[in-house]
Backbone as numpy.savetxt, mean C-alpha at the origin, in Angstrom:
# Nx Ny Nz CAx CAy CAz Cx Cy Cz
-7.12 12.56 15.68 -8.13 11.49 15.59 -8.58 11.60 14.10
-8.73 12.76 13.57 -9.28 12.84 12.15 -8.15 12.41 11.22
-6.97 12.59 11.48 -5.85 12.05 10.67 -5.78 10.46 10.57
-6.05 9.89 11.82 -6.15 8.48 11.92 -7.22 7.91 11.10
-8.45 8.51 11.08 -9.59 8.19 10.29 -9.44 8.26 8.84
-8.72 9.48 8.50 -8.47 9.68 7.05 -7.51 8.56 6.54
-6.39 8.28 7.38 -5.46 7.39 6.97 -6.01 5.87 6.79
-7.01 5.57 7.80 -7.73 4.35 7.77 -8.53 4.07 6.42
-9.32 5.17 6.08 -10.11 5.15 4.91 -9.27 5.11 3.59
-8.08 5.83 3.67 -7.28 5.95 2.53 -6.56 4.49 2.38
-6.19 3.91 3.35 -5.53 2.51 3.42 -6.46 1.43 2.82
-7.78 1.57 3.14 -8.84 0.57 2.76 -9.01 0.63 1.19
-9.13 1.98 0.71 -9.30 2.13 -0.60 -8.03 1.86 -1.56
-6.95 2.16 -1.08 -5.59 1.77 -1.78 -5.40 0.33 -1.69
-5.76 -0.35 -0.70 -5.61 -1.79 -0.63 -6.41 -2.57 -1.56
-7.57 -2.05 -1.93 -8.52 -2.57 -2.90 -7.83 -2.42 -4.28
-7.15 -1.34 -4.58 -6.51 -1.11 -5.82 -5.41 -2.05 -5.93
-4.50 -2.20 -4.93 -3.39 -2.95 -4.97 -3.59 -4.54 -5.03
-4.80 -4.90 -4.49 -5.05 -6.34 -4.48 -5.54 -6.78 -5.85
-5.90 -5.93 -6.79 -6.23 -6.35 -8.00 -5.08 -6.77 -8.99
-5.08 -7.99 -9.20 -4.03 -8.53 -10.01 -4.23 -8.19 -11.60
-3.03 -7.98 -12.22 -3.01 -7.65 -13.53 -3.73 -8.79 -14.38
-3.10 -9.90 -14.54 -3.70 -10.99 -15.37 -4.52 -11.94 -14.16
-5.66 -12.56 -14.66 -6.35 -13.49 -13.81 -5.83 -14.79 -14.19
-5.23 -15.53 -13.36 -4.42 -16.79 -13.47 -5.41 -17.92 -13.04
-5.52 -18.96 -13.78 -6.14 -20.16 -13.38 -5.10 -21.22 -13.30
-4.90 -21.74 -12.08 -3.80 -22.65 -11.76 -4.32 -23.90 -11.33
-3.36 -25.02 -11.29 -3.74 -26.21 -10.84 -2.42 -26.59 -10.03
-2.73 -27.15 -8.74 -1.68 -27.52 -7.91 -1.77 -29.06 -7.80
-0.60 -29.80 -8.02 -0.56 -31.20 -8.02 -0.35 -31.62 -6.57
-0.31 -33.01 -6.32 -0.16 -33.50 -5.06 1.22 -33.16 -4.41
2.22 -32.77 -5.05 3.55 -32.43 -4.63 3.68 -30.87 -4.22
2.60 -30.15 -4.51 2.63 -28.70 -4.30 3.17 -27.98 -5.52
3.36 -28.52 -6.64 3.73 -27.76 -7.84 2.58 -27.07 -8.41
2.64 -25.79 -8.76 1.62 -25.18 -9.23 1.83 -24.86 -10.80
0.81 -25.20 -11.56 0.86 -25.08 -13.02 -0.18 -24.17 -13.36
0.20 -23.16 -14.29 -0.66 -22.15 -14.77 -1.42 -22.83 -16.10
-2.74 -22.82 -15.91 -3.55 -23.48 -16.95 -3.89 -22.35 -18.00
-4.30 -21.27 -17.61 -4.61 -20.05 -18.40 -4.54 -18.90 -17.68
-4.33 -17.72 -18.62 -4.40 -16.39 -18.09 -5.24 -15.57 -18.88
-6.03 -14.67 -18.29 -6.87 -13.70 -19.10 -6.60 -12.39 -18.56
-6.96 -11.38 -19.20 -6.86 -9.99 -18.83 -7.97 -9.60 -17.75
-7.53 -8.87 -16.70 -8.58 -8.54 -15.63 -9.11 -7.16 -15.99
-10.42 -7.12 -16.16 -11.14 -5.91 -16.56 -10.98 -4.91 -15.38
-10.67 -5.26 -14.18 -10.78 -4.41 -13.06 -9.42 -3.75 -12.77
-8.31 -4.21 -13.44 -7.06 -3.76 -13.20 -6.87 -2.28 -13.73
-6.43 -1.40 -12.74 -6.45 0.02 -12.99 -5.46 0.43 -14.03
-4.52 -0.25 -14.26 -3.39 0.26 -15.16 -2.00 0.44 -14.36
-1.01 0.28 -15.07 0.37 0.32 -14.34 0.64 1.84 -13.66
0.19 2.88 -14.38 0.40 4.19 -13.63 -0.42 4.39 -12.43
-1.65 4.16 -12.44 -2.47 4.23 -11.21 -1.99 3.15 -10.16
-1.59 1.99 -10.51 -1.15 1.03 -9.67 0.16 1.62 -8.86
1.08 2.12 -9.65 2.31 2.62 -9.05 1.94 3.85 -8.17
1.11 4.65 -8.47 0.73 5.89 -7.62 0.17 5.42 -6.37
-0.72 4.38 -6.42 -1.47 3.92 -5.30 -0.44 3.19 -4.37
0.50 2.45 -5.00 1.64 1.70 -4.12 2.52 2.86 -3.37
2.80 3.96 -4.05 3.50 4.95 -3.45 2.77 5.54 -2.22
1.55 5.81 -2.44 0.65 6.41 -1.25 0.47 5.48 -0.22
0.35 4.12 -0.61 0.19 3.10 0.33 1.41 2.94 1.26
2.67 3.05 0.63 3.84 2.93 1.35 4.05 4.07 2.30
3.48 5.17 2.08 3.47 6.35 2.95 2.65 6.12 4.23
1.69 5.37 4.19 0.82 5.16 5.34 1.61 4.17 6.22
1.21 4.21 7.62 1.84 3.16 8.52 1.58 1.84 8.21
0.51 1.52 7.71 0.21 0.05 7.23 1.00 -0.43 6.00
1.50 0.50 5.21 2.17 0.11 3.81 3.43 -0.66 4.23
4.29 -0.20 5.07 5.54 -1.00 5.31 5.31 -2.40 5.93
4.30 -2.46 6.71 3.90 -3.78 7.36 3.47 -4.70 6.26
2.77 -4.27 5.25 2.28 -4.99 4.09 3.40 -5.48 3.39
4.35 -4.59 3.00 5.53 -4.97 2.26 6.45 -5.96 2.79
6.57 -5.81 4.21 7.43 -6.70 4.97 7.01 -8.06 5.15
5.59 -8.26 5.18 4.97 -9.68 5.31 4.95 -10.26 3.94
5.07 -9.52 2.85 4.90 -10.07 1.42 6.33 -10.64 1.11
6.32 -11.47 0.12 7.67 -11.92 -0.33 8.18 -11.21 -1.42
7.56 -10.17 -2.02 7.97 -9.15 -2.94 8.91 -8.20 -2.29
10.17 -8.24 -2.63 11.17 -7.32 -2.04 11.57 -6.11 -2.98
10.54 -5.80 -3.86 10.83 -4.68 -4.82 10.93 -3.34 -4.16
10.16 -3.15 -3.18 10.04 -1.83 -2.55 10.69 -1.79 -1.23
11.42 -2.88 -0.83 11.98 -2.84 0.54 12.98 -1.69 0.83
13.74 -1.29 -0.13 14.75 -0.25 0.02 14.02 1.11 0.27
12.80 1.28 -0.20 12.07 2.53 -0.07 11.35 2.75 1.32
11.24 1.66 2.02 10.42 1.76 3.26 11.03 2.69 4.23
12.36 2.72 4.55 12.88 3.75 5.43 12.61 5.14 4.95
12.76 5.54 3.71 12.55 6.81 3.13 11.10 7.21 3.15
10.14 6.24 2.95 8.73 6.54 3.30 8.40 6.86 4.64
9.01 6.08 5.54 8.80 6.23 6.92 9.27 7.57 7.43
10.37 7.99 6.93 10.87 9.40 7.36 9.92 10.51 6.73
9.46 10.27 5.53 8.60 11.36 4.97 7.36 11.34 5.68
6.79 10.24 6.06 5.45 10.17 6.89 5.70 10.83 8.31
6.82 10.48 8.84 7.01 11.06 10.26 7.26 12.64 10.09
7.96 13.06 9.11 8.09 14.51 8.95 6.79 15.24 8.65
5.89 14.67 7.79 4.58 15.29 7.46 3.71 15.34 8.71
3.61 14.35 9.43 2.78 14.29 10.64 3.36 15.11 11.72
4.62 15.22 11.94 5.18 16.21 12.92 4.85 17.55 12.45
5.17 17.89 11.25 4.92 19.25 10.77 3.47 19.64 10.94
2.63 18.77 10.62 1.21 18.94 10.83 0.86 19.26 12.19
1.39 18.47 13.13 1.22 18.67 14.58 1.67 19.99 14.92
2.88 20.31 14.43 3.49 21.62 15.05 2.73 22.86 14.48
2.22 22.63 13.27 1.44 23.77 12.64 0.14 24.03 13.46
-0.54 22.86 13.66 -1.89 22.97 14.34 -1.73 23.31 15.78
-0.78 22.80 16.46 -0.72 23.10 18.01 0.06 24.33 18.21
0.71 25.02 17.21 1.47 26.22 17.54 0.46 27.50 17.39
-0.71 27.15 16.79 -1.79 28.27 16.61 -2.62 28.15 17.87
-2.67 27.21 18.68 -3.64 27.16 19.90 -2.81 27.38 21.16
-3.27 27.91 22.11 -2.67 27.94 23.41 -3.04 26.58 24.20
-2.00 25.95 24.52 -2.25 24.73 25.35 -2.02 25.00 26.85
-2.90 24.61 27.60 -2.67 25.00 29.13 -2.65 23.62 29.87
């Protein structure tokens, strides 16, 4: 239960970092659905490329991360999803084996 709560809190904080766009774009959409960029300005809340990539890696390790990537149109990290899923499964299984091997279950 504590693992679930920790993953939920981590997912919330990482999704805030990942939702911060690098440039702030002001766009105009015409009646045909074509989007035109009017101006771009630097986002003062953008954490930087290094922190963004670290947050993205941790986010993909969480169960919510692959669901986020699959629903988005950005396929940059799609090949990494099975690897992250195996790592997450192995970590949670190892943690469970370690914790429950120390206690007697009746």
